[in-house]
N, CA, C and O atoms as CSV, one atom per row, in Angstrom:
chain,resi,resn,atom,element,x,y,z
A,1,MET,N,N,135.566,-36.823,10.138
A,1,MET,CA,C,136.643,-36.801,9.010
A,1,MET,C,C,136.058,-35.909,7.634
A,1,MET,O,O,136.507,-36.532,6.672
A,2,PRO,N,N,135.374,-34.903,7.192
A,2,PRO,CA,C,134.508,-35.183,5.663
A,2,PRO,C,C,135.618,-35.357,4.495
A,2,PRO,O,O,136.593,-34.607,4.440
A,3,ILE,N,N,135.459,-36.105,3.832
A,3,ILE,CA,C,136.790,-36.162,2.798
A,3,ILE,C,C,136.640,-34.831,1.625
A,3,ILE,O,O,135.587,-34.463,1.103
A,4,ALA,N,N,137.674,-34.398,1.456
A,4,ALA,CA,C,137.794,-33.125,0.836
A,4,ALA,C,C,137.783,-33.791,-0.911
A,4,ALA,O,O,138.358,-34.794,-1.333
A,5,PRO,N,N,137.081,-32.999,-1.508
A,5,PRO,CA,C,137.174,-33.196,-2.610
A,5,PRO,C,C,138.598,-33.132,-4.095
A,5,PRO,O,O,139.327,-32.247,-3.647
A,6,ARG,N,N,139.025,-33.429,-4.988
A,6,ARG,CA,C,140.055,-32.997,-5.727
A,6,ARG,C,C,140.100,-32.509,-5.955
A,6,ARG,O,O,139.005,-32.071,-6.306
A,7,ARG,N,N,141.383,-31.513,-6.268
A,7,ARG,CA,C,141.271,-30.037,-6.727
A,7,ARG,C,C,140.803,-30.127,-8.604
A,7,ARG,O,O,140.078,-29.458,-9.339
A,8,PHE,N,N,141.679,-31.331,-8.773
A,8,PHE,CA,C,141.703,-31.027,-10.186
A,8,PHE,C,C,140.315,-32.489,-10.845
A,8,PHE,O,O,140.486,-33.159,-11.864
A,9,SER,N,N,139.312,-32.581,-10.077
A,9,SER,CA,C,138.346,-33.620,-10.540
A,9,SER,C,C,137.669,-33.507,-11.768
A,9,SER,O,O,137.015,-34.335,-12.401
A,10,GLY,N,N,138.034,-31.944,-12.058
A,10,GLY,CA,C,136.863,-32.246,-13.330
A,10,GLY,C,C,137.423,-32.453,-14.643
A,10,GLY,O,O,138.644,-32.341,-14.752
A,11,HIS,N,N,136.541,-32.813,-15.931
A,11,HIS,CA,C,136.438,-33.225,-17.229
A,11,HIS,C,C,138.248,-32.750,-17.611
A,11,HIS,O,O,138.837,-31.673,-17.515
A,12,ILE,N,N,138.801,-34.452,-18.170
A,12,ILE,CA,C,139.512,-34.201,-18.517
A,12,ILE,C,C,139.856,-34.099,-20.062
A,12,ILE,O,O,140.046,-35.257,-20.434
A,13,PRO,N,N,140.038,-33.134,-21.239
A,13,PRO,CA,C,140.049,-33.356,-22.296
A,13,PRO,C,C,140.892,-34.360,-22.840
A,13,PRO,O,O,142.026,-34.718,-22.524
A,14,GLN,N,N,140.117,-34.735,-23.712
A,14,GLN,CA,C,141.065,-36.301,-24.697
A,14,GLN,C,C,141.549,-35.165,-25.634
A,14,GLN,O,O,141.444,-33.969,-25.906
A,15,ALA,N,N,142.218,-36.471,-25.980
A,15,ALA,CA,C,143.477,-35.852,-26.801
A,15,ALA,C,C,142.927,-35.715,-28.448
A,15,ALA,O,O,142.197,-36.529,-29.013
A,16,GLY,N,N,143.503,-34.425,-29.051
A,16,GLY,CA,C,142.980,-34.428,-30.490
A,16,GLY,C,C,141.665,-33.751,-30.149
A,16,GLY,O,O,140.935,-33.744,-31.141
A,17,THR,N,N,141.072,-33.137,-29.009
A,17,THR,CA,C,139.504,-32.303,-29.019
A,17,THR,C,C,140.221,-30.587,-28.764
A,17,THR,O,O,139.577,-29.755,-28.125
A,18,SER,N,N,141.399,-30.305,-29.273
A,18,SER,CA,C,142.115,-29.220,-29.107
A,18,SER,C,C,141.761,-28.526,-30.614
A,18,SER,O,O,141.720,-29.305,-31.566
A,19,GLY,N,N,141.531,-27.232,-30.838
A,19,GLY,CA,C,141.554,-26.673,-31.935
A,19,GLY,C,C,142.712,-26.789,-33.133
A,19,GLY,O,O,142.572,-26.555,-34.333
A,20,ILE,N,N,143.989,-27.262,-32.361
A,20,ILE,CA,C,145.082,-26.950,-33.178
A,20,ILE,C,C,145.291,-29.009,-33.980
A,20,ILE,O,O,145.541,-29.955,-33.234
A,21,ALA,N,N,145.148,-29.126,-35.147
A,21,ALA,CA,C,145.261,-30.656,-35.411
A,21,ALA,C,C,146.820,-31.226,-35.366
A,21,ALA,O,O,147.721,-30.711,-36.029
A,22,PRO,N,N,147.020,-32.458,-34.413
A,22,PRO,CA,C,148.069,-32.426,-34.505
A,22,PRO,C,C,149.056,-33.280,-35.645
A,22,PRO,O,O,150.282,-33.388,-35.591
A,23,ARG,N,N,148.159,-33.831,-36.655
A,23,ARG,CA,C,148.842,-34.891,-37.420
A,23,ARG,C,C,149.083,-33.515,-38.317
A,23,ARG,O,O,150.311,-33.585,-38.273
A,24,PRO,N,N,148.890,-32.572,-38.931
A,24,PRO,CA,C,149.609,-31.804,-40.241
A,24,PRO,C,C,150.222,-31.400,-39.484
A,24,PRO,O,O,151.347,-31.841,-39.722
A,25,LEU,N,N,150.268,-30.634,-38.416
A,25,LEU,CA,C,151.727,-30.021,-37.945
A,25,LEU,C,C,152.994,-30.863,-37.723
A,25,LEU,O,O,154.132,-30.423,-37.885
A,26,LEU,N,N,152.635,-32.360,-37.262
A,26,LEU,CA,C,154.000,-33.267,-36.960
A,26,LEU,C,C,154.152,-33.500,-38.392
A,26,LEU,O,O,155.262,-33.898,-38.746
A,27,LEU,N,N,153.062,-33.295,-39.483
A,27,LEU,CA,C,153.532,-33.452,-41.181
A,27,LEU,C,C,154.453,-32.848,-41.197
A,27,LEU,O,O,155.631,-33.196,-41.284
A,28,ALA,N,N,153.806,-31.482,-41.080
A,28,ALA,CA,C,154.198,-29.892,-41.795
A,28,ALA,C,C,156.435,-30.340,-41.262
A,28,ALA,O,O,157.416,-30.266,-42.003
A,29,GLY,N,N,156.329,-30.860,-39.335
A,29,GLY,CA,C,157.440,-30.604,-38.914
A,29,GLY,C,C,158.231,-32.057,-39.605
A,29,GLY,O,O,159.454,-31.922,-39.637
A,30,VAL,N,N,157.920,-32.877,-39.940
A,30,VAL,CA,C,159.215,-33.924,-40.573
A,30,VAL,C,C,158.873,-34.049,-41.777
A,30,VAL,O,O,159.032,-35.203,-42.177
A,31,VAL,N,N,158.381,-33.197,-42.685
A,31,VAL,CA,C,158.517,-32.591,-44.046
A,31,VAL,C,C,160.184,-31.738,-43.931
A,31,VAL,O,O,161.319,-32.021,-44.314
A,32,LEU,N,N,159.504,-30.493,-43.125
A,32,LEU,CA,C,160.935,-29.250,-42.974
A,32,LEU,C,C,161.847,-30.214,-42.612
A,32,LEU,O,O,162.843,-30.305,-43.330
A,33,VAL,N,N,161.713,-31.183,-41.379
A,33,VAL,CA,C,163.422,-31.766,-41.239
A,33,VAL,C,C,163.803,-33.046,-42.440
A,33,VAL,O,O,164.851,-33.691,-42.468
A,34,ALA,N,N,162.800,-33.164,-43.252
A,34,ALA,CA,C,163.309,-33.715,-44.160
A,34,ALA,C,C,163.950,-32.999,-45.395
A,34,ALA,O,O,164.923,-33.524,-45.938
A,35,LEU,N,N,163.450,-31.848,-45.845
A,35,LEU,CA,C,163.737,-30.966,-46.726
A,35,LEU,C,C,165.544,-30.323,-46.283
A,35,LEU,O,O,166.537,-30.196,-47.000
A,36,SER,N,N,165.376,-30.108,-45.161
A,36,SER,CA,C,166.512,-29.615,-44.352
A,36,SER,C,C,167.480,-30.349,-44.261
A,36,SER,O,O,168.574,-29.792,-44.168
A,37,GLY,N,N,167.428,-31.819,-44.255
A,37,GLY,CA,C,168.520,-32.859,-44.210
A,37,GLY,C,C,168.879,-32.878,-45.740
A,37,GLY,O,O,169.975,-32.608,-46.230
A,38,ALA,N,N,167.866,-33.210,-46.317
A,38,ALA,CA,C,168.447,-33.244,-47.759
A,38,ALA,C,C,169.133,-32.243,-48.139
A,38,ALA,O,O,170.111,-32.480,-48.848
A,39,PHE,N,N,168.821,-30.846,-47.779
A,39,PHE,CA,C,170.078,-29.730,-48.092
A,39,PHE,C,C,170.973,-30.046,-47.516
A,39,PHE,O,O,171.300,-31.019,-48.195
A,40,LEU,N,N,171.738,-29.987,-46.684
A,40,LEU,CA,C,172.541,-30.522,-46.372
A,40,LEU,C,C,173.551,-31.426,-47.034
A,40,LEU,O,O,174.626,-31.119,-47.549
A,41,ILE,N,N,172.896,-32.777,-46.894
A,41,ILE,CA,C,173.662,-33.808,-47.628
A,41,ILE,C,C,173.970,-33.287,-49.249
A,41,ILE,O,O,175.123,-33.366,-49.675
A,42,GLY,N,N,172.797,-32.720,-50.171
A,42,GLY,CA,C,173.156,-31.858,-50.878
A,42,GLY,C,C,174.542,-30.764,-50.750
A,42,GLY,O,O,175.491,-30.973,-51.507
A,43,LEU,N,N,174.575,-30.144,-50.222
A,43,LEU,CA,C,175.959,-29.074,-49.884
A,43,LEU,C,C,176.830,-29.858,-49.674
A,43,LEU,O,O,177.857,-29.358,-50.132
A,44,ALA,N,N,177.153,-31.329,-49.009
A,44,ALA,CA,C,177.860,-31.544,-48.841
A,44,ALA,C,C,178.765,-32.722,-49.893
A,44,ALA,O,O,179.953,-33.019,-49.768
A,45,VAL,N,N,177.818,-33.237,-50.898
A,45,VAL,CA,C,177.979,-33.503,-51.548
A,45,VAL,C,C,178.909,-32.491,-52.908
A,45,VAL,O,O,179.916,-32.795,-53.548
A,46,VAL,N,N,178.170,-31.418,-52.946
A,46,VAL,CA,C,178.880,-30.251,-53.748
A,46,VAL,C,C,180.025,-29.998,-53.497
A,46,VAL,O,O,180.825,-29.757,-54.401
A,47,GLY,N,N,180.470,-29.993,-51.808
A,47,GLY,CA,C,181.504,-29.541,-51.446
A,47,GLY,C,C,182.562,-30.629,-51.190
A,47,GLY,O,O,183.645,-30.272,-50.728
A,48,LEU,N,N,182.251,-32.406,-51.550
A,48,LEU,CA,C,183.104,-32.908,-51.792
A,48,LEU,C,C,183.620,-33.260,-53.242
A,48,LEU,O,O,184.594,-34.000,-53.384
A,49,ILE,N,N,182.886,-32.665,-54.410
A,49,ILE,CA,C,183.078,-32.792,-56.108
A,49,ILE,C,C,183.818,-31.500,-56.171
A,49,ILE,O,O,184.402,-31.266,-57.229
A,50,ALA,N,N,183.882,-30.686,-55.280
A,50,ALA,CA,C,184.473,-29.357,-55.522
A,50,ALA,C,C,185.843,-29.682,-55.205
A,50,ALA,O,O,186.846,-29.376,-55.850
A,51,ALA,N,N,185.750,-30.442,-53.968
A,51,ALA,CA,C,187.334,-30.442,-53.408
A,51,ALA,C,C,187.912,-31.691,-53.896
A,51,ALA,O,O,189.119,-31.704,-53.655
A,52,ALA,N,N,187.489,-32.796,-54.521
A,52,ALA,CA,C,187.824,-33.651,-55.652
A,52,ALA,C,C,188.639,-32.784,-57.172
A,52,ALA,O,O,189.658,-33.128,-57.770
A,53,VAL,N,N,187.776,-31.669,-57.420
A,53,VAL,CA,C,188.209,-31.562,-58.872
A,53,VAL,C,C,189.146,-30.513,-58.201
A,53,VAL,O,O,190.017,-30.348,-59.055
A,54,SER,N,N,189.356,-29.949,-57.451
A,54,SER,CA,C,190.910,-29.154,-57.318
A,54,SER,C,C,191.639,-30.041,-57.134
A,54,SER,O,O,192.540,-30.352,-57.912
A,55,GLY,N,N,191.386,-30.599,-56.090
A,55,GLY,CA,C,192.714,-31.922,-56.170
A,55,GLY,C,C,193.035,-32.400,-56.828
A,55,GLY,O,O,194.252,-32.575,-56.900
A,56,PHE,N,N,191.967,-33.070,-57.984
A,56,PHE,CA,C,192.638,-33.341,-59.479
A,56,PHE,C,C,192.920,-32.434,-59.981
A,56,PHE,O,O,193.147,-32.928,-61.085
A,57,ASP,N,N,193.180,-31.070,-60.141
A,57,ASP,CA,C,193.718,-30.418,-60.613
A,57,ASP,C,C,194.752,-29.851,-60.564
A,57,ASP,O,O,195.420,-29.583,-61.563
A,58,LEU,N,N,195.165,-29.481,-59.024
A,58,LEU,CA,C,196.355,-29.835,-58.409
A,58,LEU,C,C,197.624,-30.495,-58.711
A,58,LEU,O,O,198.765,-30.064,-58.873
A,59,VAL,N,N,196.798,-32.344,-58.760
A,59,VAL,CA,C,198.054,-33.007,-59.304
A,59,VAL,C,C,198.139,-33.163,-60.520
A,59,VAL,O,O,199.286,-33.517,-60.792
A,60,ARG,N,N,197.353,-33.060,-61.619
A,60,ARG,CA,C,197.494,-32.702,-62.531
A,60,ARG,C,C,198.774,-31.695,-63.194
A,60,ARG,O,O,199.662,-31.937,-64.012
A,61,ARG,N,N,198.356,-30.322,-62.330
A,61,ARG,CA,C,199.510,-28.981,-62.504
A,61,ARG,C,C,201.229,-29.575,-62.290
A,61,ARG,O,O,202.321,-29.413,-62.835
A,62,ARG,N,N,200.632,-30.351,-61.121
A,62,ARG,CA,C,202.177,-31.105,-60.171
A,62,ARG,C,C,202.698,-31.871,-61.153
A,62,ARG,O,O,203.702,-31.477,-61.746
A,63,VAL,N,N,202.073,-33.128,-61.489
A,63,VAL,CA,C,202.400,-34.217,-62.456
A,63,VAL,C,C,202.920,-33.527,-64.125
A,63,VAL,O,O,203.820,-33.883,-64.887
A,64,TRP,N,N,202.235,-32.787,-64.190
A,64,TRP,CA,C,202.717,-32.896,-65.833
A,64,TRP,C,C,204.118,-31.707,-65.759
A,64,TRP,O,O,205.039,-31.797,-66.570
A,65,ARG,N,N,204.088,-30.561,-64.606
A,65,ARG,CA,C,205.083,-30.095,-64.048
A,65,ARG,C,C,206.766,-31.244,-64.338
A,65,ARG,O,O,207.657,-30.978,-65.144
A,66,LEU,N,N,206.718,-32.508,-63.365
A,66,LEU,CA,C,206.993,-33.126,-63.303
A,66,LEU,C,C,207.868,-33.936,-64.461
A,66,LEU,O,O,209.092,-33.975,-64.588
A,67,ALA,N,N,206.699,-34.656,-65.372
A,67,ALA,CA,C,206.864,-34.800,-66.390
A,67,ALA,C,C,207.355,-34.182,-67.558
A,67,ALA,O,O,207.933,-34.999,-68.275
A,68,ARG,N,N,207.335,-32.961,-68.039
A,68,ARG,CA,C,207.870,-32.570,-69.099
A,68,ARG,C,C,209.832,-32.727,-69.179
A,68,ARG,O,O,210.660,-32.713,-68.269
A,69,PRO,N,N,209.907,-32.793,-69.886
A,69,PRO,CA,C,211.518,-33.553,-70.100
A,69,PRO,C,C,212.250,-31.805,-70.206
A,69,PRO,O,O,211.793,-30.704,-70.513
A,70,LEU,N,N,213.714,-32.372,-69.727
A,70,LEU,CA,C,214.258,-30.389,-69.288
A,70,LEU,C,C,214.427,-30.315,-70.100
A,70,LEU,O,O,213.726,-29.309,-69.996
A,71,GLY,N,N,214.819,-30.345,-71.477
A,71,GLY,CA,C,215.352,-29.876,-72.670
A,71,GLY,C,C,213.884,-29.244,-73.371
A,71,GLY,O,O,213.953,-28.684,-74.465
A,72,VAL,N,N,213.040,-29.332,-72.912
A,72,VAL,CA,C,211.823,-28.465,-73.917
A,72,VAL,C,C,211.332,-27.293,-73.140
A,72,VAL,O,O,210.971,-26.920,-72.024
A,73,VAL,N,N,211.493,-26.990,-74.162
A,73,VAL,CA,C,210.859,-24.761,-73.217
A,73,VAL,C,C,209.795,-24.316,-73.945
A,73,VAL,O,O,209.652,-24.096,-75.148
A,74,THR,N,N,209.178,-24.237,-73.137
A,74,THR,CA,C,207.440,-23.890,-73.326
A,74,THR,C,C,207.692,-22.039,-73.510
A,74,THR,O,O,208.654,-21.498,-72.965
A,75,ALA,N,N,206.869,-21.396,-74.189
A,75,ALA,CA,C,207.082,-20.098,-73.989
A,75,ALA,C,C,205.520,-19.760,-72.863
A,75,ALA,O,O,204.619,-20.564,-72.623
A,76,ARG,N,N,205.606,-18.828,-72.534
A,76,ARG,CA,C,204.794,-18.434,-71.450
A,76,ARG,C,C,204.561,-16.958,-71.485
A,76,ARG,O,O,203.872,-16.421,-70.617
């Protein structure tokens, strides 16, 4: 019985021999992921600062109303 040749017995291309260089694409992907991550972190920080400022403003308004003496009349 004759031995049949392998179906894919041809030359196997080595990594990095294709026309597209993998390292620059990988570097560009890492840079894009880092930039988008930094943007999301910055957005979260801005949101926390806005929440803190509005919280302090709300507390200041409530405490100022409670801390006024009852006999003092303010012009509105």
